[in-house]
SEFIZA-3560 file (N, C-alpha, C; in Angstrom, 3 decimals):
REM SEFIZA-3560
<numar><xx>78.661</xx><yy>61.162</yy><zz>79.892</zz><atom>N</atom></numar>
<numar><xx>79.665</xx><yy>61.852</yy><zz>79.116</zz><atom>CA</atom></numar>
<numar><xx>80.934</xx><yy>62.001</yy><zz>79.943</zz><atom>C</atom></numar>
<numar><xx>82.046</xx><yy>61.951</yy><zz>79.262</zz><atom>N</atom></numar>
<numar><xx>83.309</xx><yy>62.081</yy><zz>79.984</zz><atom>CA</atom></numar>
<numar><xx>83.635</xx><yy>63.529</yy><zz>80.310</zz><atom>C</atom></numar>
<numar><xx>83.245</xx><yy>64.455</yy><zz>79.435</zz><atom>N</atom></numar>
<numar><xx>83.504</xx><yy>65.880</yy><zz>79.666</zz><atom>CA</atom></numar>
<numar><xx>82.192</xx><yy>66.661</yy><zz>79.639</zz><atom>C</atom></numar>
<numar><xx>81.466</xx><yy>66.690</yy><zz>80.751</zz><atom>N</atom></numar>
<numar><xx>80.179</xx><yy>67.377</yy><zz>80.741</zz><atom>CA</atom></numar>
<numar><xx>80.288</xx><yy>68.883</yy><zz>80.498</zz><atom>C</atom></numar>
<numar><xx>81.441</xx><yy>69.475</yy><zz>80.816</zz><atom>N</atom></numar>
<numar><xx>81.590</xx><yy>70.918</yy><zz>80.616</zz><atom>CA</atom></numar>
<numar><xx>81.917</xx><yy>71.279</yy><zz>79.173</zz><atom>C</atom></numar>
<numar><xx>82.445</xx><yy>70.331</yy><zz>78.411</zz><atom>N</atom></numar>
<numar><xx>82.858</xx><yy>70.606</yy><zz>77.034</zz><atom>CA</atom></numar>
<numar><xx>82.079</xx><yy>69.692</yy><zz>76.098</zz><atom>C</atom></numar>
<numar><xx>81.010</xx><yy>70.209</yy><zz>75.559</zz><atom>N</atom></numar>
<numar><xx>80.173</xx><yy>69.404</yy><zz>74.684</zz><atom>CA</atom></numar>
<numar><xx>80.395</xx><yy>69.814</yy><zz>73.239</zz><atom>C</atom></numar>
<numar><xx>80.525</xx><yy>68.813</yy><zz>72.374</zz><atom>N</atom></numar>
<numar><xx>80.725</xx><yy>69.083</yy><zz>70.953</zz><atom>CA</atom></numar>
<numar><xx>79.396</xx><yy>69.056</yy><zz>70.200</zz><atom>C</atom></numar>
<numar><xx>78.366</xx><yy>68.618</yy><zz>70.877</zz><atom>N</atom></numar>
<numar><xx>77.044</xx><yy>68.565</yy><zz>70.252</zz><atom>CA</atom></numar>
<numar><xx>76.056</xx><yy>69.383</yy><zz>71.066</zz><atom>C</atom></numar>
<numar><xx>75.069</xx><yy>69.883</yy><zz>70.386</zz><atom>N</atom></numar>
<numar><xx>74.031</xx><yy>70.633</yy><zz>71.100</zz><atom>CA</atom></numar>
<numar><xx>73.102</xx><yy>69.654</yy><zz>71.801</zz><atom>C</atom></numar>
<numar><xx>72.349</xx><yy>70.163</yy><zz>72.743</zz><atom>N</atom></numar>
<numar><xx>71.390</xx><yy>69.311</yy><zz>73.454</zz><atom>CA</atom></numar>
<numar><xx>70.347</xx><yy>68.748</yy><zz>72.503</zz><atom>C</atom></numar>
<numar><xx>69.932</xx><yy>69.537</yy><zz>71.548</zz><atom>N</atom></numar>
<numar><xx>68.937</xx><yy>69.083</yy><zz>70.581</zz><atom>CA</atom></numar>
<numar><xx>69.481</xx><yy>67.929</yy><zz>69.749</zz><atom>C</atom></numar>
<numar><xx>70.747</xx><yy>68.036</yy><zz>69.355</zz><atom>N</atom></numar>
<numar><xx>71.365</xx><yy>66.973</yy><zz>68.559</zz><atom>CA</atom></numar>
<numar><xx>71.482</xx><yy>65.680</yy><zz>69.372</zz><atom>C</atom></numar>
<numar><xx>71.848</xx><yy>65.797</yy><zz>70.626</zz><atom>N</atom></numar>
<numar><xx>71.955</xx><yy>64.621</yy><zz>71.487</zz><atom>CA</atom></numar>
<numar><xx>70.588</xx><yy>63.975</yy><zz>71.669</zz><atom>C</atom></numar>
<numar><xx>69.563</xx><yy>64.763</yy><zz>71.937</zz><atom>N</atom></numar>
<numar><xx>68.202</xx><yy>64.234</yy><zz>72.099</zz><atom>CA</atom></numar>
<numar><xx>67.720</xx><yy>63.572</yy><zz>70.813</zz><atom>C</atom></numar>
<numar><xx>68.020</xx><yy>64.171</yy><zz>69.677</zz><atom>N</atom></numar>
<numar><xx>67.589</xx><yy>63.594</yy><zz>68.392</zz><atom>CA</atom></numar>
<numar><xx>68.242</xx><yy>62.239</yy><zz>68.167</zz><atom>C</atom></numar>
<numar><xx>69.521</xx><yy>62.129</yy><zz>68.453</zz><atom>N</atom></numar>
<numar><xx>70.218</xx><yy>60.848</yy><zz>68.282</zz><atom>CA</atom></numar>
<numar><xx>69.659</xx><yy>59.819</yy><zz>69.251</zz><atom>C</atom></numar>
<numar><xx>69.386</xx><yy>60.217</yy><zz>70.484</zz><atom>N</atom></numar>
<numar><xx>68.853</xx><yy>59.288</yy><zz>71.470</zz><atom>CA</atom></numar>
<numar><xx>67.472</xx><yy>58.772</yy><zz>71.078</zz><atom>C</atom></numar>
<numar><xx>66.640</xx><yy>59.623</yy><zz>70.505</zz><atom>N</atom></numar>
<numar><xx>65.290</xx><yy>59.190</yy><zz>70.151</zz><atom>CA</atom></numar>
<numar><xx>65.231</xx><yy>58.482</yy><zz>68.806</zz><atom>C</atom></numar>
<numar><xx>66.078</xx><yy>58.837</yy><zz>67.865</zz><atom>N</atom></numar>
<numar><xx>66.006</xx><yy>58.269</yy><zz>66.525</zz><atom>CA</atom></numar>
<numar><xx>66.888</xx><yy>57.054</yy><zz>66.331</zz><atom>C</atom></numar>
<numar><xx>67.977</xx><yy>56.923</yy><zz>67.100</zz><atom>N</atom></numar>
<numar><xx>68.932</xx><yy>55.850</yy><zz>66.856</zz><atom>CA</atom></numar>
<numar><xx>69.116</xx><yy>54.912</yy><zz>68.044</zz><atom>C</atom></numar>
<numar><xx>68.268</xx><yy>54.999</yy><zz>69.036</zz><atom>N</atom></numar>
<numar><xx>68.361</xx><yy>54.118</yy><zz>70.194</zz><atom>CA</atom></numar>
<numar><xx>67.994</xx><yy>52.695</yy><zz>69.760</zz><atom>C</atom></numar>
<numar><xx>68.903</xx><yy>51.730</yy><zz>69.841</zz><atom>N</atom></numar>
<numar><xx>68.613</xx><yy>50.388</yy><zz>69.346</zz><atom>CA</atom></numar>
<numar><xx>67.469</xx><yy>49.701</yy><zz>70.082</zz><atom>C</atom></numar>
<numar><xx>67.299</xx><yy>49.978</yy><zz>71.354</zz><atom>N</atom></numar>
<numar><xx>66.202</xx><yy>49.356</yy><zz>72.092</zz><atom>CA</atom></numar>
<numar><xx>64.870</xx><yy>49.891</yy><zz>71.590</zz><atom>C</atom></numar>
<numar><xx>64.766</xx><yy>51.174</yy><zz>71.410</zz><atom>N</atom></numar>
<numar><xx>63.520</xx><yy>51.756</yy><zz>70.883</zz><atom>CA</atom></numar>
<numar><xx>63.266</xx><yy>51.308</yy><zz>69.456</zz><atom>C</atom></numar>
<numar><xx>64.306</xx><yy>51.234</yy><zz>68.640</zz><atom>N</atom></numar>
<numar><xx>64.134</xx><yy>50.775</yy><zz>67.259</zz><atom>CA</atom></numar>
<numar><xx>63.621</xx><yy>49.346</yy><zz>67.224</zz><atom>C</atom></numar>
<numar><xx>64.174</xx><yy>48.486</yy><zz>68.075</zz><atom>N</atom></numar>
<numar><xx>63.716</xx><yy>47.100</yy><zz>68.118</zz><atom>CA</atom></numar>
<numar><xx>62.282</xx><yy>47.015</yy><zz>68.625</zz><atom>C</atom></numar>
<numar><xx>61.961</xx><yy>47.788</yy><zz>69.659</zz><atom>N</atom></numar>
<numar><xx>60.588</xx><yy>47.783</yy><zz>70.180</zz><atom>CA</atom></numar>
<numar><xx>59.606</xx><yy>48.239</yy><zz>69.111</zz><atom>C</atom></numar>
<numar><xx>59.955</xx><yy>49.259</yy><zz>68.360</zz><atom>N</atom></numar>
<numar><xx>59.082</xx><yy>49.725</yy><zz>67.275</zz><atom>CA</atom></numar>
<numar><xx>58.935</xx><yy>48.665</yy><zz>66.197</zz><atom>C</atom></numar>
<numar><xx>60.001</xx><yy>47.968</yy><zz>65.886</zz><atom>N</atom></numar>
<numar><xx>59.948</xx><yy>46.906</yy><zz>64.892</zz><atom>CA</atom></numar>
<numar><xx>59.016</xx><yy>45.785</yy><zz>65.353</zz><atom>C</atom></numar>
<numar><xx>59.108</xx><yy>45.422</yy><zz>66.621</zz><atom>N</atom></numar>
<numar><xx>58.249</xx><yy>44.365</yy><zz>67.159</zz><atom>CA</atom></numar>
<numar><xx>56.784</xx><yy>44.803</yy><zz>67.127</zz><atom>C</atom></numar>
<numar><xx>56.527</xx><yy>46.044</yy><zz>67.471</zz><atom>N</atom></numar>
<numar><xx>55.154</xx><yy>46.546</yy><zz>67.455</zz><atom>CA</atom></numar>
<numar><xx>54.613</xx><yy>46.566</yy><zz>66.030</zz><atom>C</atom></numar>
<numar><xx>55.444</xx><yy>46.982</yy><zz>65.079</zz><atom>N</atom></numar>
<numar><xx>55.006</xx><yy>47.020</yy><zz>63.683</zz><atom>CA</atom></numar>
<numar><xx>54.744</xx><yy>45.625</yy><zz>63.142</zz><atom>C</atom></numar>
<numar><xx>55.513</xx><yy>44.644</yy><zz>63.581</zz><atom>N</atom></numar>
<numar><xx>55.374</xx><yy>43.281</yy><zz>63.088</zz><atom>CA</atom></numar>
<numar><xx>54.487</xx><yy>42.474</yy><zz>64.033</zz><atom>C</atom></numar>
<numar><xx>53.281</xx><yy>42.950</yy><zz>64.259</zz><atom>N</atom></numar>
<numar><xx>52.366</xx><yy>42.304</yy><zz>65.189</zz><atom>CA</atom></numar>
<numar><xx>52.045</xx><yy>40.888</yy><zz>64.748</zz><atom>C</atom></numar>
<numar><xx>52.016</xx><yy>40.623</yy><zz>63.430</zz><atom>N</atom></numar>
<numar><xx>51.709</xx><yy>39.287</yy><zz>62.950</zz><atom>CA</atom></numar>
<numar><xx>52.755</xx><yy>38.274</yy><zz>63.404</zz><atom>C</atom></numar>
<numar><xx>54.016</xx><yy>38.663</yy><zz>63.414</zz><atom>N</atom></numar>
<numar><xx>55.074</xx><yy>37.769</yy><zz>63.873</zz><atom>CA</atom></numar>
<numar><xx>54.925</xx><yy>37.514</yy><zz>65.370</zz><atom>C</atom></numar>
<numar><xx>54.685</xx><yy>38.569</yy><zz>66.106</zz><atom>N</atom></numar>
<numar><xx>54.524</xx><yy>38.435</yy><zz>67.553</zz><atom>CA</atom></numar>
<numar><xx>53.350</xx><yy>37.539</yy><zz>67.892</zz><atom>C</atom></numar>
<numar><xx>52.232</xx><yy>37.719</yy><zz>67.201</zz><atom>N</atom></numar>
<numar><xx>51.050</xx><yy>36.912</yy><zz>67.474</zz><atom>CA</atom></numar>
<numar><xx>51.284</xx><yy>35.446</yy><zz>67.101</zz><atom>C</atom></numar>
<numar><xx>52.016</xx><yy>35.191</yy><zz>66.011</zz><atom>N</atom></numar>
<numar><xx>52.291</xx><yy>33.801</yy><zz>65.641</zz><atom>CA</atom></numar>
<numar><xx>53.202</xx><yy>33.135</yy><zz>66.676</zz><atom>C</atom></numar>
<numar><xx>54.131</xx><yy>33.897</yy><zz>67.238</zz><atom>N</atom></numar>
<numar><xx>54.995</xx><yy>33.348</yy><zz>68.282</zz><atom>CA</atom></numar>
<numar><xx>54.174</xx><yy>33.048</yy><zz>69.530</zz><atom>C</atom></numar>
<numar><xx>53.276</xx><yy>33.953</yy><zz>69.915</zz><atom>N</atom></numar>
<numar><xx>52.409</xx><yy>33.705</yy><zz>71.067</zz><atom>CA</atom></numar>
<numar><xx>51.566</xx><yy>32.452</yy><zz>70.851</zz><atom>C</atom></numar>
<numar><xx>51.033</xx><yy>32.306</yy><zz>69.650</zz><atom>N</atom></numar>
<numar><xx>50.207</xx><yy>31.140</yy><zz>69.352</zz><atom>CA</atom></numar>
<numar><xx>51.022</xx><yy>29.855</yy><zz>69.457</zz><atom>C</atom></numar>
<numar><xx>52.230</xx><yy>29.870</yy><zz>68.920</zz><atom>N</atom></numar>
<numar><xx>53.098</xx><yy>28.691</yy><zz>68.972</zz><atom>CA</atom></numar>
<numar><xx>53.459</xx><yy>28.336</yy><zz>70.415</zz><atom>C</atom></numar>
<numar><xx>53.765</xx><yy>29.343</yy><zz>71.213</zz><atom>N</atom></numar>
<numar><xx>54.098</xx><yy>29.105</yy><zz>72.622</zz><atom>CA</atom></numar>
<numar><xx>52.890</xx><yy>28.526</yy><zz>73.350</zz><atom>C</atom></numar>
<numar><xx>51.707</xx><yy>29.063</yy><zz>73.107</zz><atom>N</atom></numar>
<numar><xx>50.497</xx><yy>28.545</yy><zz>73.746</zz><atom>CA</atom></numar>
<numar><xx>50.250</xx><yy>27.089</yy><zz>73.369</zz><atom>C</atom></numar>
<numar><xx>50.477</xx><yy>26.727</yy><zz>72.102</zz><atom>N</atom></numar>
<numar><xx>50.307</xx><yy>25.343</yy><zz>71.672</zz><atom>CA</atom></numar>
<numar><xx>51.296</xx><yy>24.427</yy><zz>72.383</zz><atom>C</atom></numar>
<numar><xx>52.534</xx><yy>24.874</yy><zz>72.498</zz><atom>N</atom></numar>
<numar><xx>53.555</xx><yy>24.064</yy><zz>73.169</zz><atom>CA</atom></numar>
<numar><xx>53.239</xx><yy>23.908</yy><zz>74.658</zz><atom>C</atom></numar>
<numar><xx>52.714</xx><yy>24.946</yy><zz>75.282</zz><atom>N</atom></numar>
<numar><xx>52.344</xx><yy>24.862</yy><zz>76.698</zz><atom>CA</atom></numar>
<numar><xx>51.219</xx><yy>23.856</yy><zz>76.876</zz><atom>C</atom></numar>
<numar><xx>50.215</xx><yy>23.894</yy><zz>76.008</zz><atom>N</atom></numar>
<numar><xx>49.113</xx><yy>22.937</yy><zz>76.094</zz><atom>CA</atom></numar>
<numar><xx>49.612</xx><yy>21.510</yy><zz>75.887</zz><atom>C</atom></numar>
<numar><xx>50.542</xx><yy>21.329</yy><zz>74.954</zz><atom>N</atom></numar>
<numar><xx>51.112</xx><yy>20.002</yy><zz>74.720</zz><atom>CA</atom></numar>
<numar><xx>51.872</xx><yy>19.522</yy><zz>75.957</zz><atom>C</atom></numar>
<numar><xx>52.632</xx><yy>20.417</yy><zz>76.565</zz><atom>N</atom></numar>
<numar><xx>53.391</xx><yy>20.051</yy><zz>77.759</zz><atom>CA</atom></numar>
<numar><xx>52.460</xx><yy>19.692</yy><zz>78.912</zz><atom>C</atom></numar>
<numar><xx>51.367</xx><yy>20.409</yy><zz>79.050</zz><atom>N</atom></numar>
<numar><xx>50.401</xx><yy>20.106</yy><zz>80.113</zz><atom>CA</atom></numar>
<numar><xx>49.713</xx><yy>18.772</yy><zz>79.869</zz><atom>C</atom></numar>
<numar><xx>49.503</xx><yy>18.413</yy><zz>78.606</zz><atom>N</atom></numar>
<numar><xx>48.817</xx><yy>17.163</yy><zz>78.273</zz><atom>CA</atom></numar>
<numar><xx>49.732</xx><yy>15.947</yy><zz>78.417</zz><atom>C</atom></numar>
<numar><xx>51.046</xx><yy>16.139</yy><zz>78.307</zz><atom>N</atom></numar>
<numar><xx>51.984</xx><yy>15.023</yy><zz>78.416</zz><atom>CA</atom></numar>
<numar><xx>52.002</xx><yy>14.470</yy><zz>79.835</zz><atom>C</atom></numar>
<numar><xx>52.366</xx><yy>13.185</yy><zz>79.932</zz><atom>N</atom></numar>
<numar><xx>52.478</xx><yy>12.568</yy><zz>81.244</zz><atom>CA</atom></numar>
<numar><xx>53.791</xx><yy>12.979</yy><zz>81.890</zz><atom>C</atom></numar>
<numar><xx>53.786</xx><yy>12.971</yy><zz>83.215</zz><atom>N</atom></numar>
<numar><xx>55.000</xx><yy>13.274</yy><zz>83.951</zz><atom>CA</atom></numar>
<numar><xx>55.983</xx><yy>12.130</yy><zz>83.761</zz><atom>C</atom></numar>
<numar><xx>57.290</xx><yy>12.426</yy><zz>83.678</zz><atom>N</atom></numar>
<numar><xx>58.275</xx><yy>11.347</yy><zz>83.550</zz><atom>CA</atom></numar>
<numar><xx>58.412</xx><yy>10.591</yy><zz>84.872</zz><atom>C</atom></numar>
<numar><xx>58.902</xx><yy>9.368</yy><zz>84.767</zz><atom>N</atom></numar>
<numar><xx>59.182</xx><yy>8.600</yy><zz>85.979</zz><atom>CA</atom></numar>
<numar><xx>60.326</xx><yy>9.277</yy><zz>86.724</zz><atom>C</atom></numar>
<numar><xx>60.325</xx><yy>9.110</yy><zz>88.028</zz><atom>N</atom></numar>
<numar><xx>61.373</xx><yy>9.715</yy><zz>88.855</zz><atom>CA</atom></numar>
<numar><xx>62.757</xx><yy>9.258</yy><zz>88.398</zz><atom>C</atom></numar>
<numar><xx>62.881</xx><yy>8.008</yy><zz>87.997</zz><atom>N</atom></numar>
<numar><xx>64.187</xx><yy>7.484</yy><zz>87.600</zz><atom>CA</atom></numar>
<numar><xx>64.660</xx><yy>8.074</yy><zz>86.274</zz><atom>C</atom></numar>
<numar><xx>63.778</xx><yy>8.692</yy><zz>85.499</zz><atom>N</atom></numar>
<numar><xx>64.133</xx><yy>9.229</yy><zz>84.192</zz><atom>CA</atom></numar>
<numar><xx>64.346</xx><yy>10.740</yy><zz>84.184</zz><atom>C</atom></numar>
<numar><xx>64.252</xx><yy>11.365</yy><zz>85.331</zz><atom>N</atom></numar>
<numar><xx>64.330</xx><yy>12.827</yy><zz>85.380</zz><atom>CA</atom></numar>
<numar><xx>65.667</xx><yy>13.348</yy><zz>84.858</zz><atom>C</atom></numar>
<numar><xx>66.754</xx><yy>12.653</yy><zz>85.161</zz><atom>N</atom></numar>
<numar><xx>68.059</xx><yy>13.146</yy><zz>84.728</zz><atom>CA</atom></numar>
<numar><xx>68.498</xx><yy>12.559</yy><zz>83.393</zz><atom>C</atom></numar>
<numar><xx>67.614</xx><yy>11.860</yy><zz>82.699</zz><atom>N</atom></numar>
<numar><xx>67.953</xx><yy>11.298</yy><zz>81.399</zz><atom>CA</atom></numar>
<numar><xx>68.096</xx><yy>12.426</yy><zz>80.383</zz><atom>C</atom></numar>
<numar><xx>69.110</xx><yy>12.324</yy><zz>79.525</zz><atom>N</atom></numar>
<numar><xx>69.382</xx><yy>13.291</yy><zz>78.461</zz><atom>CA</atom></numar>
<numar><xx>69.700</xx><yy>14.694</yy><zz>78.978</zz><atom>C</atom></numar>
<numar><xx>70.234</xx><yy>14.757</yy><zz>80.176</zz><atom>N</atom></numar>
<numar><xx>70.692</xx><yy>16.026</yy><zz>80.729</zz><atom>CA</atom></numar>
<numar><xx>72.208</xx><yy>16.022</yy><zz>80.649</zz><atom>C</atom></numar>
<numar><xx>72.769</xx><yy>17.056</yy><zz>80.066</zz><atom>N</atom></numar>
<numar><xx>74.218</xx><yy>17.127</yy><zz>79.901</zz><atom>CA</atom></numar>
<numar><xx>74.849</xx><yy>17.586</yy><zz>81.202</zz><atom>C</atom></numar>
<numar><xx>75.077</xx><yy>16.624</yy><zz>82.078</zz><atom>N</atom></numar>
<numar><xx>75.693</xx><yy>16.908</yy><zz>83.362</zz><atom>CA</atom></numar>
<numar><xx>76.209</xx><yy>15.594</yy><zz>83.927</zz><atom>C</atom></numar>
<numar><xx>77.031</xx><yy>15.696</yy><zz>84.926</zz><atom>N</atom></numar>
<numar><xx>77.496</xx><yy>14.488</yy><zz>85.587</zz><atom>CA</atom></numar>
<numar><xx>76.291</xx><yy>13.844</yy><zz>86.258</zz><atom>C</atom></numar>
<numar><xx>76.089</xx><yy>12.539</yy><zz>86.026</zz><atom>N</atom></numar>
<numar><xx>74.911</xx><yy>11.897</yy><zz>86.626</zz><atom>CA</atom></numar>
<numar><xx>74.946</xx><yy>11.973</yy><zz>88.151</zz><atom>C</atom></numar>
<numar><xx>73.771</xx><yy>12.097</yy><zz>88.722</zz><atom>N</atom></numar>
<numar><xx>73.679</xx><yy>12.148</yy><zz>90.176</zz><atom>CA</atom></numar>
<numar><xx>73.900</xx><yy>10.757</yy><zz>90.739</zz><atom>C</atom></numar>
<numar><xx>74.555</xx><yy>10.692</yy><zz>91.844</zz><atom>N</atom></numar>
<numar><xx>74.809</xx><yy>9.400</yy><zz>92.478</zz><atom>CA</atom></numar>
<numar><xx>74.573</xx><yy>9.536</yy><zz>93.970</zz><atom>C</atom></numar>
<numar><xx>74.856</xx><yy>8.481</yy><zz>94.657</zz><atom>N</atom></numar>
<numar><xx>74.692</xx><yy>8.474</yy><zz>96.093</zz><atom>CA</atom></numar>
<numar><xx>75.707</xx><yy>9.445</yy><zz>96.696</zz><atom>C</atom></numar>
<numar><xx>75.221</xx><yy>10.526</yy><zz>97.292</zz><atom>N</atom></numar>
<numar><xx>76.085</xx><yy>11.565</yy><zz>97.841</zz><atom>CA</atom></numar>
<numar><xx>75.879</xx><yy>11.629</yy><zz>99.348</zz><atom>C</atom></numar>
<numar><xx>76.951</xx><yy>11.455</yy><zz>100.081</zz><atom>N</atom></numar>
<numar><xx>76.919</xx><yy>11.514</yy><zz>101.553</zz><atom>CA</atom></numar>
<numar><xx>75.878</xx><yy>10.568</yy><zz>102.126</zz><atom>C</atom></numar>
<numar><xx>75.744</xx><yy>9.418</yy><zz>101.495</zz><atom>N</atom></numar>
<numar><xx>74.822</xx><yy>8.409</yy><zz>102.008</zz><atom>CA</atom></numar>
<numar><xx>73.381</xx><yy>8.645</yy><zz>101.629</zz><atom>C</atom></numar>
<numar><xx>73.086</xx><yy>9.663</yy><zz>100.808</zz><atom>N</atom></numar>
<numar><xx>71.714</xx><yy>9.949</yy><zz>100.395</zz><atom>CA</atom></numar>
<numar><xx>71.562</xx><yy>9.734</yy><zz>98.903</zz><atom>C</atom></numar>
<numar><xx>70.524</xx><yy>9.032</yy><zz>98.532</zz><atom>N</atom></numar>
<numar><xx>70.197</xx><yy>8.852</yy><zz>97.140</zz><atom>CA</atom></numar>
<numar><xx>69.311</xx><yy>10.032</yy><zz>96.751</zz><atom>C</atom></numar>
<numar><xx>69.685</xx><yy>10.836</yy><zz>95.730</zz><atom>N</atom></numar>
<numar><xx>68.885</xx><yy>12.021</yy><zz>95.419</zz><atom>CA</atom></numar>
<numar><xx>67.468</xx><yy>11.715</yy><zz>94.944</zz><atom>C</atom></numar>
<numar><xx>67.194</xx><yy>10.449</yy><zz>94.554</zz><atom>N</atom></numar>
<numar><xx>65.855</xx><yy>10.122</yy><zz>94.056</zz><atom>CA</atom></numar>
<numar><xx>64.983</xx><yy>9.453</yy><zz>95.096</zz><atom>C</atom></numar>
<numar><xx>65.514</xx><yy>9.286</yy><zz>96.321</zz><atom>N</atom></numar>
<numar><xx>64.702</xx><yy>8.695</yy><zz>97.376</zz><atom>CA</atom></numar>
<numar><xx>63.686</xx><yy>9.708</yy><zz>97.873</zz><atom>C</atom></numar>
<numar><xx>62.484</xx><yy>9.274</yy><zz>98.037</zz><atom>N</atom></numar>
<numar><xx>61.461</xx><yy>10.143</yy><zz>98.622</zz><atom>CA</atom></numar>
<numar><xx>61.437</xx><yy>9.914</yy><zz>100.119</zz><atom>C</atom></numar>
<numar><xx>61.506</xx><yy>10.973</yy><zz>100.897</zz><atom>N</atom></numar>
<numar><xx>61.569</xx><yy>10.832</yy><zz>102.354</zz><atom>CA</atom></numar>
<numar><xx>60.199</xx><yy>10.965</yy><zz>102.952</zz><atom>C</atom></numar>
//
């Protein structure tokens, strides 16, 4: 508060607003109430993780493919894909 000595609201009113209108608590309560949505998201994530684990590793030369960045090149005499 900017003026702790001059309050326009009672302590009870401030506590009530903090507990009833706190957006973080409201969202947490919504997530808890919608357990079916949360569980479906967990299930989908678990399926994607299993799929990722089952996929083969990409070739070293393909690691930077489809990455939106300046392609890596020979820097200071070192090739970033050389294994030492």
